[in-house]
C-alpha positions as CSV (number, residue, x, y, z in Angstrom):
1,M,0.4,-0.2,-0.1
2,S,1.2,3.6,-0.1
3,H,0.3,7.0,0.7
4,E,-3.3,8.0,-1.2
5,G,-2.1,11.6,-2.5
6,G,0.2,14.5,-1.8
7,R,-1.3,17.3,-0.3
8,A,-0.2,19.3,1.5
9,P,-0.6,19.7,5.3
10,S,-3.0,22.1,6.8
11,A,-4.3,24.1,9.4
12,E,-5.0,22.3,12.3
13,P,-8.8,22.4,13.0
14,S,-9.8,24.4,16.3
15,G,-10.2,22.2,19.6
16,L,-11.5,18.3,18.9
17,L,-14.0,18.9,21.3
18,A,-15.2,22.1,20.8
19,G,-19.1,23.0,21.0
20,L,-19.5,19.5,23.0
21,R,-20.1,18.8,26.2
22,T,-19.1,16.0,28.8
23,R,-21.7,14.3,30.5
24,P,-21.1,11.8,33.6
25,S,-19.4,8.6,32.6
26,Q,-20.8,5.1,32.4
27,V,-18.8,2.2,33.5
28,W,-18.8,-2.2,32.9
29,G,-16.0,-3.9,34.4
30,A,-12.9,-2.1,32.8
31,V,-14.8,-0.4,30.4
32,R,-15.4,3.0,30.8
33,L,-17.9,5.3,28.3
34,V,-18.0,8.8,28.4
35,P,-21.1,10.6,26.5
36,L,-20.6,13.7,24.3
37,I,-23.6,16.0,23.8
38,R,-23.8,18.5,20.8
39,P,-26.3,21.3,22.1
40,E,-26.8,21.9,18.2
41,P,-27.0,19.4,15.8
42,V,-25.1,19.7,12.8
43,Q,-28.5,19.9,9.9
44,D,-26.4,20.1,6.6
45,L,-24.3,17.2,7.3
46,R,-25.0,13.3,7.8
47,L,-23.7,9.8,8.3
48,H,-24.9,6.6,7.3
49,P,-23.2,3.0,7.2
50,R,-22.7,1.0,4.7
51,I,-22.1,-2.4,5.4
52,H,-19.4,-4.7,3.7
53,K,-18.5,-8.4,5.0
54,G,-15.3,-9.8,5.1
55,P,-11.9,-8.2,4.3
56,G,-11.5,-5.7,1.9
57,V,-8.9,-4.6,-0.7
58,V,-8.5,-0.7,-1.6
59,D,-7.0,0.5,-4.8
60,L,-4.9,3.5,-4.0
61,G,-4.4,3.7,-7.7
62,R,-0.8,3.3,-9.6
63,K,0.9,4.4,-5.8
64,G,-0.3,0.7,-4.4
65,T,-3.2,-1.0,-2.5
66,Y,-4.4,-1.2,1.4
67,C,-5.6,-4.6,2.6
68,S,-7.5,-4.9,5.8
69,Y,-10.3,-5.9,8.1
70,I,-13.3,-3.1,6.8
71,P,-16.9,-4.0,8.2
72,H,-18.2,-1.0,6.9
73,S,-17.8,2.4,5.2
74,F,-19.4,5.6,6.0
75,V,-21.8,7.9,3.6
76,A,-21.8,11.5,4.0
77,E,-24.2,13.6,2.6
78,W,-24.7,17.5,2.6
79,T,-26.7,20.2,1.4
80,G,-24.9,23.3,-1.1
81,D,-27.6,25.6,1.1
82,G,-27.1,24.7,4.4
83,S,-30.7,23.3,4.6
84,P,-31.4,20.1,6.6
85,A,-29.9,16.9,4.9
86,A,-31.5,13.4,5.7
87,A,-29.5,10.2,6.0
88,Y,-29.5,8.3,2.5
89,G,-29.5,5.0,2.1
90,T,-32.2,3.6,4.3
91,Q,-34.1,0.7,2.4
92,L,-36.3,-1.9,3.2
93,T,-35.1,-5.5,1.8
94,G,-37.0,-8.7,1.4
95,S,-34.7,-12.2,2.5
96,Q,-31.6,-13.2,0.6
97,P,-32.1,-16.5,-1.1
98,E,-30.1,-19.4,0.5
99,Q,-26.8,-20.0,-0.8
100,E,-24.6,-22.7,-0.9
101,A,-21.4,-22.3,1.5
102,V,-18.2,-22.5,0.0
103,E,-14.6,-22.8,1.6
104,A,-13.5,-19.1,0.9
105,V,-13.1,-15.7,2.3
106,R,-15.3,-13.1,-0.2
107,L,-13.3,-10.1,-0.9
108,H,-14.4,-6.5,-1.2
109,F,-12.5,-3.7,-3.2
110,H,-12.7,-0.3,-3.0
111,R,-12.2,2.5,-5.5
112,R,-9.8,5.0,-2.9
113,M,-10.6,5.8,0.7
114,A,-12.4,8.6,0.0
115,R,-15.0,8.7,-3.3
116,Q,-17.1,11.3,-4.4
117,E,-20.5,9.2,-5.5
118,A,-22.3,12.4,-6.3
119,K,-22.1,16.2,-6.2
120,H,-23.6,16.4,-2.3
121,R,-22.3,12.3,-1.4
122,L,-19.1,11.3,-0.5
123,R,-18.1,7.3,0.7
124,F,-15.1,7.0,2.7
125,L,-13.7,4.3,4.8
126,P,-13.6,5.6,8.5
127,L,-10.3,4.4,11.0
128,H,-8.8,3.0,7.6
129,L,-8.3,7.0,6.0
130,A,-6.5,7.8,9.7
131,L,-4.5,4.0,9.6
132,E,-3.5,4.3,5.8
133,G,-2.1,7.9,6.2
134,Y,0.2,5.8,9.4
135,L,1.4,3.0,7.3
136,S,2.4,5.2,4.5
137,L,4.8,7.5,6.7
138,H,7.7,8.1,4.7
139,F,6.7,4.5,2.9
140,G,9.2,5.4,0.0
141,G,11.9,4.6,1.8
142,P,15.5,6.4,2.1
143,S,15.6,9.1,0.0
144,I,19.4,8.8,-0.9
145,A,20.7,5.9,-1.2
146,W,23.2,6.0,1.4
147,E,25.5,2.4,1.3
148,E,23.7,1.2,4.6
149,W,20.5,0.4,2.8
150,S,19.3,-2.6,1.1
151,R,18.4,-3.1,-2.4
152,Q,14.8,-3.9,-1.0
153,A,14.7,-0.8,1.1
154,L,16.1,1.4,-2.3
155,R,13.8,0.2,-4.4
156,Q,10.5,-1.1,-2.6
157,G,10.8,1.1,0.2
158,L,8.8,0.0,3.2
159,S,6.1,-2.0,0.7
160,P,4.8,-4.3,2.3
161,R,4.0,-2.4,5.5
162,V,1.9,-4.4,8.0
163,E,0.0,-3.3,11.3
164,A,-1.7,-5.6,13.8
165,A,-4.8,-4.2,15.6
166,F,-8.0,-6.4,17.3
167,V,-11.4,-5.6,16.4
168,G,-14.0,-4.5,18.9
169,A,-15.7,-7.8,19.5
170,E,-12.5,-9.2,20.7
171,V,-12.0,-6.7,23.2
172,P,-13.1,-8.3,26.9
173,G,-16.0,-6.1,27.9
174,L,-16.7,-4.0,25.2
175,A,-19.7,-5.1,23.4
176,D,-21.5,-5.7,26.6
177,A,-20.7,-2.1,27.7
178,L,-21.8,-0.9,24.6
179,S,-25.4,-2.8,24.5
180,V,-26.0,-1.7,27.9
181,F,-24.9,2.1,27.3
182,E,-27.5,4.5,27.9
183,I,-27.5,6.8,25.3
184,H,-28.2,10.5,26.0
185,P,-31.1,12.9,24.6
186,G,-28.9,14.8,22.5
187,Q,-25.6,12.8,22.3
188,C,-23.3,12.9,19.3
189,G,-20.4,11.4,20.4
190,V,-18.7,8.7,23.2
191,L,-14.9,8.8,24.4
192,V,-14.1,4.7,24.8
193,Y,-11.6,3.6,27.8
194,L,-10.0,0.9,28.5
195,A,-8.5,1.0,32.1
196,D,-9.1,4.5,31.9
197,A,-6.8,4.9,29.3
198,L,-8.3,6.5,26.3
199,A,-8.7,3.8,23.4
200,A,-10.9,5.8,20.9
201,A,-12.8,9.0,20.5
202,F,-15.9,9.0,18.5
203,V,-18.5,11.9,17.0
204,V,-20.8,12.5,14.5
205,P,-22.6,15.6,13.5
206,H,-26.2,14.4,14.6
207,P,-27.9,12.5,17.5
208,E,-29.8,10.6,14.9
209,D,-26.8,9.5,13.3
210,Y,-25.3,8.9,16.5
211,R,-28.0,6.2,17.3
212,T,-27.4,4.8,13.8
213,L,-23.5,4.2,14.3
214,H,-23.2,3.5,18.0
215,P,-23.0,-0.5,17.4
216,T,-20.7,-0.2,14.6
217,L,-17.9,0.3,17.6
218,V,-17.7,-2.7,18.9
219,Q,-16.4,-3.6,14.7
220,D,-14.0,-0.7,15.0
221,L,-10.2,-1.6,15.3
222,Y,-8.3,-0.9,18.3
223,G,-4.6,-1.1,19.5
224,D,-2.9,-4.2,21.2
225,L,-2.2,-1.9,24.3
226,V,-5.8,-1.2,25.3
227,Y,-6.6,-5.2,24.2
228,H,-4.6,-6.0,27.2
229,Y,-5.6,-3.0,29.3
230,A,-8.9,-4.9,29.0
231,T,-8.2,-8.3,29.7
232,L,-5.5,-8.0,32.6
233,M,-7.1,-4.5,34.7
234,P,-9.3,-4.7,37.3
235,P,-12.7,-3.0,36.6
236,V,-12.4,1.3,36.9
237,T,-14.0,3.0,39.6
238,D,-17.2,4.7,38.6
239,F,-17.0,8.3,39.5
240,R,-20.6,9.2,41.6
241,A,-21.6,12.8,42.2
242,R,-21.6,13.3,46.2
243,V,-23.8,16.5,46.9
244,N,-23.0,17.9,50.4
245,D,-26.7,18.8,51.5
246,T,-25.9,20.8,54.4
247,G,-27.2,24.4,53.3
248,I,-29.7,23.0,50.6
249,R,-33.1,23.8,51.4
250,T,-34.8,24.5,47.8
251,L,-35.1,22.6,44.4
252,A,-33.1,25.2,42.8
253,E,-30.0,25.1,45.5
254,L,-30.1,21.5,44.8
255,R,-29.8,21.8,41.2
256,A,-27.4,24.3,41.5
257,A,-25.0,21.5,43.7
258,V,-26.0,19.5,40.7
259,A,-24.8,21.2,38.2
260,R,-21.6,22.0,39.8
261,Q,-20.8,18.3,40.1
262,T,-21.7,18.0,36.5
263,A,-19.3,20.8,35.7
264,Q,-16.4,19.5,38.0
265,W,-16.4,16.4,36.4
266,A,-16.4,17.8,32.9
267,D,-13.4,20.0,33.8
268,F,-11.6,16.8,35.3
269,H,-12.1,14.5,32.4
270,D,-11.6,17.3,29.7
271,T,-8.1,18.7,31.7
272,T,-6.9,14.8,32.8
273,M,-8.3,11.8,31.3
274,A,-8.8,13.3,27.9
275,A,-5.8,15.7,28.0
276,G,-3.4,12.9,26.2
277,L,-5.5,13.1,22.7
278,L,-6.9,17.0,23.4
279,G,-3.1,18.4,24.1
280,Q,-1.2,16.4,21.8
281,E,0.6,18.0,18.8
282,S,-0.6,17.1,15.2
283,T,0.3,16.9,11.4
284,W,-3.0,17.5,9.6
285,Q,-3.4,16.6,6.2
286,Q,-6.8,17.6,3.8
287,V,-7.9,14.7,2.2
288,R,-11.4,16.2,0.5
289,R,-13.6,19.4,0.4
290,M,-17.3,18.4,0.9
291,G,-19.2,22.0,0.6
292,R,-18.5,23.9,3.6
293,F,-17.1,20.9,5.0
294,T,-13.0,19.7,4.7
295,L,-12.4,16.1,5.5
296,S,-8.8,15.6,6.7
297,R,-6.6,13.4,8.9
298,F,-3.8,13.5,11.3
299,L,-0.9,12.0,12.7
300,P,0.8,12.8,16.1
301,R,4.4,14.2,16.5
302,F,5.2,10.7,17.9
303,R,6.0,11.4,21.6
304,P,7.8,8.1,23.2
305,K,6.4,6.9,26.6
306,Q,3.7,9.2,26.1
307,D,-0.2,9.3,24.3
308,N,-0.1,9.1,20.6
309,H,-3.6,9.0,18.8
310,I,-4.2,9.5,14.9
311,G,-7.1,10.2,13.7
312,E,-9.4,11.2,10.9
313,A,-12.0,14.6,10.6
314,I,-14.9,16.9,9.1
315,S,-14.4,20.0,10.1
316,D,-17.0,23.3,9.2
317,E,-15.2,26.5,7.8
318,Q,-14.8,27.6,11.2
319,G,-12.7,24.5,12.1
320,Q,-15.3,23.5,14.2
321,V,-15.0,19.0,14.0
322,V,-18.2,18.3,13.4
323,Y,-17.1,14.2,12.8
324,L,-14.2,12.4,14.6
325,K,-12.6,9.3,14.4
326,T,-9.3,8.3,16.8
327,F,-7.2,5.1,17.2
328,R,-4.5,5.3,19.9
329,L,-1.3,3.8,18.6
330,S,0.6,1.3,21.2
331,E,4.3,2.2,22.1
332,S,5.3,-0.7,19.2
333,Q,3.8,1.5,16.9
334,V,4.9,5.1,18.2
335,R,8.6,3.9,18.0
336,R,8.3,2.9,14.7
337,G,6.8,6.4,13.7
338,Y,9.2,7.8,16.1
339,L,12.0,6.3,14.2
340,L,10.8,6.9,10.6
341,S,10.3,10.8,11.2
342,R,13.7,11.3,12.7
343,L,15.4,9.2,9.5
344,A,13.2,11.1,7.0
345,A,14.2,14.5,9.3
346,H,17.8,13.7,8.5
347,D,17.6,12.4,4.9
348,W,17.7,8.8,6.1
349,H,21.4,9.1,7.2
350,L,22.2,6.5,10.2
351,A,25.1,8.2,11.6
352,D,23.5,11.7,11.9
353,T,20.0,10.2,12.6
354,A,22.0,8.3,15.5
355,A,23.5,11.4,16.8
356,E,20.6,13.2,17.3
357,L,19.1,10.7,19.1
358,G,22.4,10.3,21.2
359,V,23.2,6.6,20.4
360,D,26.0,5.3,18.0
361,K,25.3,4.1,14.5
362,A,25.5,0.1,16.2
363,Q,22.6,0.8,18.0
364,L,20.5,2.6,16.0
365,C,20.7,-0.4,13.8
366,H,19.4,-2.4,16.6
367,R,17.2,-0.1,17.6
368,L,15.6,-0.5,13.8
369,E,15.9,-4.4,13.7
370,A,14.3,-4.5,17.1
371,A,11.6,-2.0,15.6
372,G,10.9,-4.3,12.6
373,F,12.7,-2.3,9.8
374,G,15.8,-4.7,9.9
375,H,15.2,-6.0,6.3
376,L,15.8,-2.5,5.6
377,L,19.5,-2.5,5.7
378,R,22.2,-4.3,4.1
379,P,23.1,-7.5,5.7
380,G,26.6,-6.6,6.6
381,V,25.7,-3.4,8.5
382,R,23.0,-5.6,10.2
383,G,25.7,-7.8,11.7
384,R,28.0,-5.2,12.8
C-alpha cells in the first residue's frame, strides 16, 4: 500500500471537542464510556453506514493497495445551501436466497479511501483513512541511496508495511458495555476508555446519526495496548457525584449543586483523562473538500512513552470538528513512527540520526531491527 495523495498539510482545526459537552461516564468492568452532547446538532451534514462483509482491498491507484478488515464504510450527505439533510440509503429488503456455503472468504474491492459518489455525497472508510496515513508514513523509504540501506529498501521502500489491531468484538467487556450504554438525548459522540486509558474518540454531526452508528463501535479496530488493558486490569471505579446537603433547602439550590458537580466532572475529564488526545501536537492533511466541510486526517508527533493518537475528522468552514474518529497507537507503533520520522528528518543518514538520538550507529541499527525494519539494512550493516 502507499500514500493516497501528495496534499500539503492543512491548518489544524479548532479544539477536537469544541462545541460538545461532556456528561458523566458509564462503567462496565474495565470499560468506561463518556458521552458527548451537542447542544445544536449539525443539520446540513449526515452520516450513515454501508455494511461490507469480510476483508477488503482498497485500490489507491498506481501507488499501491491497502488490505484490511473493513466491516463498513460511511456515506456523508450534505447540502449546498445549509438546509437540513437526511441520512441517505435507508431501505427495506426481503430475505436473501439461500446459497451453498463455500470454503472461501469474499474480498470487497474499494476505489480510494474517500470517493465522491454524487455532487453532495462522499463514501469514505472510517478509521482506515487514518490508519493508511500512518502506514504510508515515509513509505517510499530512503531518499538518498546511502550504502547502509539494502537494495529492497531503495527499490521498494517500506513495502509491504503491516500493522496489527484487534476488532472491538474481541476486546473483553466492550460489546457488553456498548449494549447496556444509555444514550443521552442530544448525544453525538463518545470517548471509549479501557482501564481508564483513552482508546478511541467517536463524534458525529447529529444525534440520529449517533444512534445509527453506535453499534459500529464494536466493529472498529483497537490497538493491542488497550486490548491488554481490558484483559488484565481490574474494573475501574465509577465516579459518582456526591452532593453535600448541608445548607440545601430548595430545589433550586439542589439543581445548582448538581450542576456544579457535573461541571467539575467535565473539567476533570477534559483536562486530565482526555489530555493525551486533546493536548497532543498533530500534523493535519486535507483529504477532500465537501462544500463548507473538509475531510482531513492527522498524525501525532510520535512522543515516546506518551499517548499518541491518529485520527480523521470533518470540520466546517470555521474549523469546528463535526465528525471525529481516533485510534490510539501502541508503544511499539509509536517507536516505529518516531524512528521513521527522525530518519526522514536527516535524509535517512544513519550517523546523523544516531547523533540526534544520543546513540551510536550500531545501537540505532539494533533499534531498527527491534522495530521490524531490519530488512531495510544491508546484511553487513545488520551484523555489526
